[in-house]
C-alpha positions in Angstrom: 41.8 57.0 106.2 39.2 55.0 104.3 38.9 57.4 101.4 41.8 58.9 99.4 39.7 62.1 99.1 39.2 62.6 102.8 41.1 65.5 104.4 44.7 64.8 105.4 44.9 63.9 109.1 48.0 65.1 111.0 48.8 64.4 114.6 50.9 66.9 116.6 52.8 65.8 119.7 54.2 68.9 121.3 56.8 68.9 124.1 55.7 70.2 127.5 58.0 73.2 127.7 56.3 76.5 126.6 59.1 77.4 124.1 58.3 74.3 122.1 54.6 73.7 123.0 53.3 77.1 122.0 54.7 77.2 118.4 53.6 73.6 117.8 50.1 74.4 118.8 50.2 77.3 116.4 51.6 75.0 113.7 48.7 72.6 114.2 46.3 75.5 113.9 48.0 76.7 110.7 47.6 73.2 109.1 44.0 73.1 110.1 43.4 76.5 108.4 44.7 74.8 105.2 42.1 72.0 105.4 44.0 69.3 107.3 42.5 67.6 110.3 44.8 68.6 113.1 44.9 66.5 116.3 47.0 67.7 119.2 48.2 65.0 121.5 48.8 66.1 125.1 48.3 65.5 128.8 45.3 66.7 130.8 47.2 69.4 132.7 48.9 70.8 129.5 45.6 70.9 127.5 44.3 73.5 130.0 46.8 76.1 128.6 45.3 76.1 125.0 41.8 74.7 125.4 40.1 78.1 124.9 42.3 78.8 121.9 41.3 75.6 120.2 37.6 75.9 121.1 37.5 79.3 119.3 39.2 77.7 116.3 36.5 75.0 116.3 33.8 77.6 116.5 35.3 79.3 113.5 35.1 76.1 111.5 38.6 74.7 111.8 38.9 70.9 112.0 41.2 70.8 115.0 41.0 68.4 118.0 42.7 68.0 121.4 43.3 64.4 122.4 44.4 64.0 126.1 46.3 60.8 126.8 45.1 58.5 129.5 48.0 58.4 131.9 49.2 55.3 133.8 47.9 55.1 137.4 51.4 55.4 138.8 52.3 58.6 136.9 51.8 62.2 137.9 50.8 64.8 135.3 52.8 67.6 136.9 55.1 68.6 134.1 54.2 72.1 132.9 55.3 74.9 130.5 58.3 75.8 132.5 59.8 72.3 132.1 63.3 72.2 130.7 64.6 70.2 127.7 65.9 67.3 129.7 62.5 66.6 131.2 61.7 62.9 130.9 58.3 62.4 129.2 58.8 58.6 128.5 55.9 57.8 130.9 53.7 58.8 127.9 55.1 55.9 125.8 52.3 53.4 126.5 49.4 55.9 126.3 50.7 57.2 123.0 51.2 53.7 121.6 47.7 52.6 122.6 46.2 55.7 120.9 48.2 55.3 117.7 47.3 51.6 117.5 43.7 52.7 117.2 44.3 55.7 115.1 46.5 55.8 112.0 47.0 59.4 110.7 48.7 60.4 107.5 51.6 61.6 109.6 52.6 62.7 113.1 54.6 65.8 113.9 56.7 65.1 117.1 58.9 67.4 119.1 62.6 66.4 119.2 62.6 66.4 123.0 60.3 63.4 123.0 63.5 61.4 122.3 61.8 58.0 123.0 58.8 58.5 120.7 60.5 58.0 117.3 60.9 54.3 117.7 57.3 53.8 118.8 55.9 55.7 115.9 58.2 54.0 113.4 57.2 50.6 114.6 53.6 51.4 113.7 54.7 52.5 110.2 53.4 56.1 110.6 55.1 58.9 108.7 57.0 61.0 111.2 58.0 64.6 110.9 60.3 66.3 113.5 59.7 69.7 115.1 62.9 71.2 116.5 61.8 74.6 117.6 64.6 76.6 116.0 65.3 78.3 112.6 67.6 77.5 109.7 70.5 79.8 110.7 71.4 78.1 114.0 71.1 74.7 112.4 73.8 75.7 109.9 76.0 77.3 112.5 75.9 74.3 114.9 76.3 71.7 112.1 79.5 73.4 110.8 80.9 73.8 114.3 80.2 70.1 115.1 81.7 68.9 111.9 84.5 71.3 111.1 85.7 73.0 114.2 88.0 71.3 116.8 86.6 73.1 119.8 88.8 71.2 122.2 91.9 72.7 120.4 90.7 76.3 121.0 92.8 77.5 123.9 91.0 80.7 124.8 87.4 80.9 125.9 87.0 84.4 124.5 89.1 84.5 121.3 86.7 84.7 118.4 86.9 82.0 115.7 85.1 82.0 112.3 82.5 79.4 111.7 83.5 77.9 108.4 81.5 77.3 105.2 78.7 79.7 105.9 77.3 82.4 103.5 78.2 85.1 106.0 81.3 85.7 108.1 80.1 84.5 111.6 82.4 84.7 114.6 81.8 82.9 117.8 83.8 82.3 121.0 84.2 79.1 122.9 82.4 80.6 125.9 79.3 81.1 123.7 79.0 77.5 122.7 76.7 75.0 124.4 78.7 73.1 127.1 78.2 69.8 125.2 80.1 71.3 122.3 83.0 72.0 124.5 82.8 68.6 126.2 81.4 66.0 123.9 81.3 63.5 126.7 78.2 65.3 128.1 74.9 63.8 127.1 76.3 61.8 124.1 73.3 59.4 124.0 70.7 62.1 124.2 72.4 64.2 121.4 72.8 61.1 119.3 69.2 60.1 119.7 68.0 63.6 118.7 70.2 63.5 115.5 68.9 60.0 114.6 65.3 61.2 115.1 65.8 63.7 112.2 67.8 61.4 110.0 65.1 58.7 110.1 62.2 61.0 109.8 60.1 62.0 106.7 61.5 65.5 107.2 61.4 68.6 109.5 59.0 71.4 110.0 60.8 74.7 110.7 59.1 77.7 112.2 60.7 80.5 110.1 60.1 82.1 106.7 62.2 82.0 103.6 62.8 85.8 103.2 64.1 86.0 106.8 67.1 83.7 106.1 67.1 82.7 102.4 70.7 81.7 102.2 70.4 79.5 105.2 67.1 77.9 104.2 68.9 76.9 100.9 71.9 75.7 102.9 69.7 73.4 105.1 68.2 71.8 102.0 71.0 71.8 99.5 74.2 71.5 101.6 73.0 69.8 104.7 70.6 67.7 102.6 67.7 68.0 105.0 64.1 67.8 103.8 62.3 70.7 105.4 59.1 72.7 105.2 59.5 76.3 106.3 56.0 77.3 107.4 56.3 80.3 109.8 56.0 82.6 111.5 53.3 80.4 112.9 52.6 83.0 115.6 50.9 85.2 113.0 47.9 82.8 113.0 46.9 84.6 116.2 44.9 87.4 114.7 42.4 88.3 117.4 43.1 90.0 120.7 41.7 87.0 122.5 44.2 84.7 120.7 47.1 86.8 121.6 46.0 87.1 125.2 45.3 83.4 125.7 48.5 82.1 124.2 50.3 80.0 126.8 49.6 80.4 130.5 47.1 82.8 131.9 48.7 86.2 132.1 49.5 87.6 135.5 48.5 91.0 134.4 45.1 92.1 133.3 45.1 92.6 129.6 43.2 95.9 129.8 45.6 97.3 132.4 48.5 96.4 130.2 47.0 98.0 127.1 45.9 101.1 128.9 49.4 101.7 130.2 50.8 101.2 126.6 48.1 103.5 125.2 49.4 106.3 127.4 52.9 106.1 125.8 54.2 107.6 122.6 54.9 105.4 119.5 58.2 103.5 119.7 59.0 104.8 123.2 58.7 101.6 125.3 61.3 98.9 125.7 59.9 95.4 126.3 62.1 93.2 128.5 61.6 89.5 128.7 63.9 86.4 129.1 61.3 83.9 128.1 59.5 81.1 130.0 62.6 79.1 131.0 65.6 81.2 131.9 66.3 82.0 135.6 68.6 84.9 136.5 70.4 85.5 139.8 69.1 88.3 141.9 72.4 90.2 141.5 71.9 90.2 137.7 68.3 91.4 138.0 69.4 94.3 140.2 71.9 95.3 137.5 69.1 95.2 134.9 67.0 97.4 137.2 69.7 100.0 137.7 70.5 100.0 133.9 66.9 100.5 132.9 66.4 103.3 135.4 69.6 105.1 134.2 68.5 104.8 130.6 65.5 107.0 131.3 63.4 105.1 128.8 59.9 103.7 129.5 59.8 99.9 129.8 57.7 96.8 130.5 59.8 94.2 132.3 58.5 90.6 132.6 60.2 89.0 135.6 59.7 85.3 135.6 61.2 82.7 137.9 64.5 83.7 139.5 67.5 82.0 141.0 68.0 82.6 144.7 70.9 80.7 146.4 69.8 77.0 146.4 66.2 77.5 145.7 64.1 78.9 142.8 61.6 81.6 143.7 58.3 81.2 142.0 57.1 84.1 139.7 59.8 86.5 140.8 58.0 87.0 144.1 61.1 87.6 146.2 62.2 91.1 147.1 65.2 91.2 144.9 64.9 94.6 143.2 66.8 97.6 144.5 65.1 99.4 147.4 62.5 101.8 146.2 62.9 100.9 142.5 59.3 99.7 141.9 57.9 102.7 143.8 59.9 105.1 141.7 58.9 103.5 138.5 55.3 103.6 139.5 55.5 107.2 140.7 57.1 108.5 137.5 55.1 106.1 135.3 58.4 104.9 133.7 58.1 101.2 134.2 55.5 98.4 134.3 56.8 95.3 136.0 55.0 92.0 135.3 55.7 89.1 137.6 55.1 85.8 135.8 53.4 85.3 132.4 52.7 88.2 130.0 50.8 88.4 126.7 53.9 88.8 124.6 52.4 89.1 121.2 49.9 91.7 122.3 52.7 93.8 123.8 55.2 93.4 120.9 52.5 94.4 118.3 51.5 97.6 120.2 52.6 100.8 118.5 54.2 102.1 121.7 56.8 99.3 121.8 60.0 100.4 120.1 62.5 97.8 121.4 62.7 94.3 122.8 65.4 93.2 125.2 65.4 89.5 124.6 67.3 86.3 125.5 67.2 85.4 121.8 65.1 82.3 122.2 63.8 81.4 118.7 60.2 82.2 119.4 61.0 85.6 120.8 63.5 86.3 118.1 60.9 85.5 115.4 58.0 87.2 117.2 60.1 90.4 117.6 61.2 90.5 114.0 57.6 89.7 112.8 56.2 92.5 114.9 58.7 95.0 113.4 60.5 95.5 116.8 64.3 95.9 116.9 66.1 94.0 119.6 68.7 94.2 122.3 70.2 90.7 122.3 71.1 89.0 125.6 71.6 85.3 124.9 72.0 82.8 127.7 71.6 79.2 126.7 70.5 76.7 124.0 71.1 78.0 120.5 70.6 81.6 121.6 74.1 82.9 120.8 73.6 81.8 117.2 70.3 83.5 117.1 72.0 86.7 118.3 74.4 86.5 115.3 71.5 86.3 112.9 69.8 89.4 114.5 72.9 91.6 114.9 75.4 90.4 112.2 73.2 89.1 109.3 69.9 91.0 109.6 71.3 94.0 111.4 68.1 94.6 113.4 69.5 94.7 116.9 72.4 95.5 119.2 74.3 93.3 121.6 74.3 93.9 125.3 77.6 92.0 125.7 76.6 88.6 127.0 79.5 86.2 126.6 78.8 83.1 128.7 76.6 80.2 127.8 74.9 78.8 130.9 72.4 76.1 131.6 68.9 77.7 132.0 68.7 76.9 135.7 72.4 77.2 136.7 73.5 79.4 139.5 76.7 77.8 140.8 79.8 79.7 139.5 77.5 82.0 137.5 79.8 84.0 135.3 77.4 85.7 133.0 76.6 88.9 134.9 76.3 91.9 132.7 76.7 95.2 134.5 74.3 98.1 134.6 76.5 100.3 132.4 76.2 97.9 129.5 72.5 97.7 130.0 72.1 101.4 130.0 74.4 101.8 126.9 72.5 99.2 124.9 69.1 100.7 125.8 70.1 104.2 124.8 71.8 103.0 121.6 68.6 101.1 120.4 65.9 103.4 121.7 67.6 106.7 120.8 67.1 108.8 117.7 70.5 108.2 116.1 71.0 107.4 112.4 72.0 103.9 113.3 68.9 103.2 115.3 66.7 104.6 112.6 68.3 102.2 110.1 67.8 99.3 112.4 64.1 100.3 112.8 63.7 100.6 109.1 65.2 97.2 108.4 63.1 95.4 111.0 59.9 97.0 109.7 60.7 95.7 106.2 61.2 92.2 107.6 57.9 92.4 109.4 56.2 93.1 106.1 57.9 90.1 104.5 56.8 87.9 107.5 53.2 88.8 107.0 53.3 88.3 103.2 54.9 84.8 103.8 51.9 83.4 105.6 49.3 84.9 103.3 48.0 83.2 100.2 50.7 83.4 97.6 53.5 83.6 100.2 56.3 81.1 100.6 55.2 79.7 104.0 51.6 79.4 102.8 52.8 77.4 99.8 55.1 75.2 102.0 52.1 74.2 104.1 50.1 73.3 101.0 53.1 71.4 99.6 53.4 69.1 102.6 49.6 68.4 102.5 49.8 67.6 98.8 52.8 65.3 99.4 50.9 63.4 102.1 47.9 63.1 99.7 50.2 61.7 97.0 51.6 59.2 99.5 48.1 58.1 100.5 47.2 57.6 96.9 50.4 55.5 96.3 49.5 53.3 99.2 46.0 52.6 97.7 47.4 51.7 94.3 
């Protein structure tokens, strides 16, 4: 920038997968609301998903811009929000470099899954901050397992072991660990590259808030020695109904129809069921979920995304995989609303009728559930989700476990061992949604956490202050360069 008094300019380079793209877009909007100039770097096809959102922000006076990269002639912009973490985005290298040569921001926030981008950014001497998409707790758990647990020496897949050196007693099993923890020979180069991205960066932006996991926020900074700004929950920047509806892909259900259905239900009576934008479940597992939900006799909204079916993936859950007559019965007795594809999750979670969230424990869903004051049934599948489950059930005590024990790749069907039976589904739903003393305590705790989340992002809150602190640090660095 020519003037040291000009607004701080931050570029945001989100990954293509929805679980990382959506929170980084929200993060860019948060920084713009604090006076920074936020530029989102993306591809033409991905910009479609949040163009309306950003246009509204611009109309409301925020200095936020979308820059679409000019793609090479031989590349195809077909990667979308259902792309997995191993998706290769390196075809964006030259377009990114050409843009950064012409533009020199105060810093660039890049997603860790753009594993190739760190070197390009560092060559151009641009300050680089990493966005990992997870919270403080799973970082602490995984770091201690990697450095202090000899996983190969654990003989049983299901015998619990204590993760050492943590503020709380956290037990995991070998079966719940990512496959690359159990077999270090898998993806060694990719994992090493991601670690080096953080080590060589200016720091890390974490979508969480201090009061959610204070001991682990301190642990990240003081024990792990990582420079981090904890700025969330960034989803709370979505204040209008339009923002919550337009977040991510276009919903496959009419927003009015969804709200009308919820408006017809009593407070805290509906269970929201979603496994996120990435996970695929076998049809047999989905049938068990259907039987379990029906037997629980509680109202529910079930978002059915893409599914696994033998050797092919069915788009938007369109296959006829549910038990015979299930959908007809749910419609007839008005017990269940089934959404095939994308749903307005924030809009649903924040509705007064929603009293529970059956979730895969992806970090966005975990944080959005807690921030909305909705207790959870935890059903982790992949990534760091089993660690997130421990935070929800063992540390915060705002959920109950369904009993998932097997870490699997997000799109893996061969030798699927993670099936959870209908009895466990029914039991967990009744336990959370019932009127017991335990469920009321869970509900009370999560409502308290939701209040802390909202206070964190308001002026005077911890996350609000962290955003300002990073902006001020970048201003100081700019001044130092001019001296």
